[in-house]
ZARONU-100607 format. One record per residue (C-alpha): residue in three letters; x, y, z. Coordinates in steps of 0.1 Angstrom, whole numbers, plus 2048, in hexadecimal, padded with zeros to 3 digits. Example, Ala and Ser with C-alpha at 12.3 -4.5 7.8 and 13.67 -1.06 7.14 Angstrom:
BEGIN
ALA87B7D384E/SER8897F5847/
//
This chain:
BEGIN
MET196DB784C/THR170DBB847/ASP151DB285D/ILE149D96843/TYR16ED8A849/ILE165D8A86E/GLU143D79869/LYS154D5B857/LYS16CD58870/LEU152D5788C/ILE13CD3E87B/ASP15CD28872/ILE162D28899/PHE13DD208A1/PHE13ED01888/THR15ACF28A0/LEU142CED8BB/ASN13ECC78B4/GLU163CC28B8/PHE165CDA8D6/SER148CCB8E9/ASN14BCA58DC/VAL126CA88D6/PRO115CA88B3/PHE101CC88B7/ILE109CD2894/ILE0F7CB987C/THR105CB8855/ASP0FACA6839/ASP114C8F823/GLU122CB0811/GLY129CBF831/ASN10ECDA82F/SER0FFCE1853/LEU0D9CD7856/ASN0D3CE9879/VAL0E4D08876/SER0D5D28868/LEU0EFD40857/PRO0EAD6584E/ASN0DED6A82A/VAL0DBD42824/PRO0B9D2E81E/PHE0B2D1A83A/THR097CFF841/ILE08FCFA865/PRO097CD486F/GLU079CBE878/ASP084CBC89B/LYS083CE08A0/ARG0A7CE38AE/PHE0C0CF989D/PHE0D7D168A1/ILE0D2D3A893/LEU0F3D4B88B/SER0F5D73887/PHE110D8D889/LEU108DB0892/PRO126DC7888/ASN12CDE9894/GLU13DE0487F/PRO160DFD87E/GLU177E16890/PRO19BE20885/ALA1B5E11899/GLY1D3E2288B/LEU1DCE40874/GLY1E9E3C84E/GLU1DAE2D82F/ASN1E3E0A83A/ALA1D3E0D861/GLU1BEDF186D/ASN19ADF5878/ARG18DDE7899/TRP16CDD5898/GLU153DD08B3/GLY132DBC8AF/ILE11DDA28BD/PHE11BD7D8B1/GLN0FAD728B9/ILE0F4D4C8BD/TYR0CFD438C3/ILE0C9D1F8CE/ILE0A7D138C6/LYS094CF58D2/PRO070CEA8D2/ASN059CF18EF/GLY056CDC90B/ALA07CCCE903/GLY089CDB924/ILE0A4CF292F/ALA0BECD7932/GLU0C4CD590D/LEU0C9CF990B/GLU0E3CFA926/ASN0F6CDD919/LYS0FCCEE8F9/TYR102D10908/GLU11DD00920/
//
């Protein structure tokens, strides 16, 4: 397992937000590409309504969790989700997305 694998899994879980919340927070085009989520190392254009998410994963150095050649590592890190909204939109929108 690598930090790239962990980052992909965390991003995949984030993309279940619409199903989990029953609210269409994540907007996609006809091909299923997200229009309002900025992913690491992927070109992104800010939507006209200025409402979007920024995802970033800050991994720490792995720590050995066992001995031997096939021992696994323990990964720790931070998965950040920035919720961006236009000025003056109010705090209720942020609270709703956070909850």
